[in-house]
C-alpha positions in Angstrom: 8.5 -78.8 -16.1 6.1 -75.8 -16.5 7.1 -73.2 -19.0 7.2 -69.6 -18.1 5.3 -67.3 -20.4 6.7 -63.7 -20.6 3.8 -61.5 -21.6 4.7 -58.0 -22.7 3.7 -55.3 -20.3 0.5 -53.5 -21.3 1.1 -50.0 -22.6 -1.0 -46.9 -22.9 -3.0 -46.7 -26.0 -3.0 -43.5 -28.0 -6.4 -42.6 -26.8 -5.4 -43.2 -23.1 -2.3 -41.1 -23.5 -4.3 -38.2 -25.1 -6.8 -38.5 -22.3 -4.1 -38.1 -19.7 -2.6 -35.1 -21.5 -6.0 -33.5 -21.7 -6.6 -34.0 -17.9 -3.2 -32.5 -17.1 -4.1 -29.5 -19.3 -7.4 -29.0 -17.5 -5.8 -29.3 -14.1 -3.1 -26.8 -15.1 -5.8 -24.4 -16.4 -7.5 -24.6 -13.0 -4.4 -24.5 -10.8 -2.4 -21.7 -12.4 -5.0 -18.9 -11.9 -5.6 -20.2 -8.4 -1.9 -20.0 -7.6 -1.8 -16.5 -9.0 -4.7 -15.4 -6.9 -3.1 -16.9 -3.8 0.1 -15.0 -4.5 -1.9 -11.8 -5.0 -3.7 -12.4 -1.7 -0.4 -13.0 0.1 1.1 -9.9 -1.4 -1.9 -7.8 -0.3 -1.7 -9.2 3.3 2.0 -8.6 3.5 1.6 -5.1 2.2 -1.2 -4.3 4.7 1.0 -5.7 7.5 3.9 -3.5 6.5 1.6 -0.4 6.2 0.1 -1.1 9.6 3.5 -1.3 11.3 4.7 1.9 9.5 1.4 3.6 10.6 1.9 2.5 14.2 5.4 3.8 14.1 4.2 7.2 13.0 1.6 7.3 15.7 4.1 6.3 18.3 6.3 9.2 17.2 3.2 11.4 17.3 2.5 10.3 20.9 6.0 11.3 22.0 5.8 14.5 20.0 3.0 16.0 22.1 0.3 14.6 19.9 1.6 16.2 16.7 2.1 14.3 13.5 5.5 14.6 11.7 6.1 17.8 9.7 6.3 17.6 5.9 10.1 18.0 6.3 12.5 17.7 9.2 11.6 15.1 10.2 10.3 13.3 7.2 7.5 10.8 7.9 9.5 7.9 6.4 12.5 8.7 8.5 10.3 8.9 11.6 8.7 5.5 10.8 12.1 3.8 10.2 13.7 5.2 13.3 10.7 4.3 15.5 10.0 0.9 14.0 13.5 -0.6 13.3 16.0 1.8 14.8 17.5 2.0 11.3 17.9 4.9 9.0 16.1 5.1 5.6 19.2 3.9 3.7 19.3 0.5 5.5 18.1 -2.8 4.0 14.9 -3.1 6.1 13.8 0.2 4.6 13.4 -1.4 1.2 11.3 -4.3 2.5 9.0 -2.3 4.8 8.2 0.6 2.6 7.8 -1.3 -0.6 4.9 -3.5 -1.6 5.8 -6.8 -3.4 3.1 -6.0 -6.0 4.8 -2.7 -6.8 7.2 -4.0 -9.4 8.4 -0.7 -10.8 12.2 -0.7 -11.2 13.8 2.0 -9.1 16.4 4.1 -10.9 17.9 7.6 -10.6 15.4 8.7 -13.2 12.3 8.0 -11.0 13.2 9.1 -7.5 9.6 9.8 -6.7 8.9 6.0 -6.9 11.3 4.9 -4.2 8.5 4.1 -1.8 5.3 2.3 -2.4 3.5 4.3 0.3 2.6 7.9 0.9 1.3 10.0 3.8 -1.8 12.1 3.5 -0.4 15.6 2.6 -3.2 17.5 4.3 -2.1 16.1 7.7 1.3 17.7 7.3 0.0 20.9 5.7 2.5 20.7 2.9 3.5 24.1 1.7 0.3 25.5 3.3 -1.7 24.6 0.2 -3.9 21.7 1.3 -6.7 23.6 2.9 -9.5 21.4 4.3 -11.8 22.9 6.9 -13.5 19.6 7.5 -10.3 18.1 8.9 -8.3 21.1 10.0 -11.1 23.4 11.2 -11.0 27.2 10.6 -7.5 27.6 12.1 -4.4 25.7 11.1 -0.7 25.8 12.1 2.1 27.2 9.9 2.9 25.6 6.6 4.6 22.2 6.7 3.7 21.7 10.3 2.1 18.4 11.3 -1.5 18.3 12.5 -2.4 17.6 16.1 -3.9 14.1 16.1 -6.5 15.1 18.7 -7.9 17.7 16.4 -9.1 15.0 13.9 -12.8 14.5 14.9 -13.1 11.2 13.0 -9.7 9.5 12.9 -11.2 6.2 11.7 -12.3 8.0 8.5 -9.2 10.0 7.7 -6.4 8.3 5.9 -2.9 8.4 7.3 -1.0 6.3 4.7 -1.9 5.1 1.2 -0.4 3.2 -1.6 0.9 5.7 -4.0 4.1 7.3 -5.6 4.2 11.0 -5.8 6.6 13.6 -7.4 6.9 15.4 -4.0 9.1 12.4 -3.0 11.9 14.1 -5.0 12.2 16.8 -2.3 13.2 16.5 1.3 9.5 16.2 2.3 9.4 12.5 1.8 6.4 11.0 -0.1 3.1 12.9 0.2 -0.2 12.2 -1.5 -1.3 15.3 -3.5 -2.9 15.1 -6.9 -2.0 11.6 -8.1 -4.2 8.7 -9.1 -4.5 5.7 -6.8 -2.9 2.2 -7.0 -5.1 -0.8 -7.5 -2.5 -3.5 -7.0 -4.7 -5.7 -4.8 -7.5 -7.1 -6.9 -9.0 -3.7 -7.8 -8.2 -2.0 -4.5 -5.5 -0.5 -2.4 -4.5 -0.7 1.3 -5.0 2.3 3.6 -4.0 3.0 7.2 -6.3 5.4 9.0 -5.4 7.8 11.8 -6.8 5.4 14.4 -4.2 2.8 13.2 -6.9 0.7 11.5 -5.9 -0.8 8.2 -8.3 -1.7 5.4 -8.5 -2.3 1.7 -10.4 0.4 -0.3 -12.1 -0.6 -3.5 -11.1 1.6 -6.4 -14.0 3.2 -8.2 -14.2 5.6 -11.1 -15.5 8.3 -8.7 -12.7 7.7 -6.2 -10.0 7.7 -8.8 -11.3 10.9 -10.4 -11.4 12.6 -7.0 -7.8 11.6 -6.3 -6.7 13.9 -9.2 -8.0 16.9 -7.4 -6.4 18.8 -4.6 -9.6 18.4 -2.6 -10.0 14.8 -3.5 -7.3 13.4 -1.1 -7.8 16.1 1.6 -11.2 14.8 2.9 -11.5 11.1 3.4 -14.6 11.3 5.6 -17.0 10.8 2.6 -15.0 9.7 -0.4 -13.0 6.9 1.4 -15.9 5.2 3.2 -16.0 2.2 0.9 -14.1 -0.3 3.0 -14.1 -4.0 2.2 
């Protein structure tokens, strides 16, 4: 009767085990940054989608408002966007999702009310407090302070920003969130999303020149030259 021989199962040698561990480490080093970049790309795309929808809502309101953009107050631009887009008020749950970028991780508290939204409207378009004078966009005559601009008066709407990614201290007032003299976000791989007055959305590369201009009252008033760098 033949005898059965029970041979012990072969095991990994120390060298083989160390080789497997090294390979896993190399794969992790490759995959983890890739996953991070994929997440950043997804956040940027979701942010741009939100901004495009908010921008379209503002433009729909403008169309029904005899071609005039929202005022800097009464109604606020964010309230206009929410009412047009979702039928909700600004205190509803969709507000938090639509007007906040996932890459904007700042914790909202009562001490930073100006950072409630991730997005801002171009203050020159609503003539906030009559201080954002820009003859290139407005022309020699302009309406009263805090009155929204007529969309048809913008000669190059594809080059004038409507919405940008930015917090602003003006958000603490009833005016909503306006872009004035603040530096720009660069959440999205060195750039930020912008919606222009023709409803086009694009990502703008952040440059030293652009960021420096954004700290001046004139910097964010005229997008025809400064904001021409579109990816």
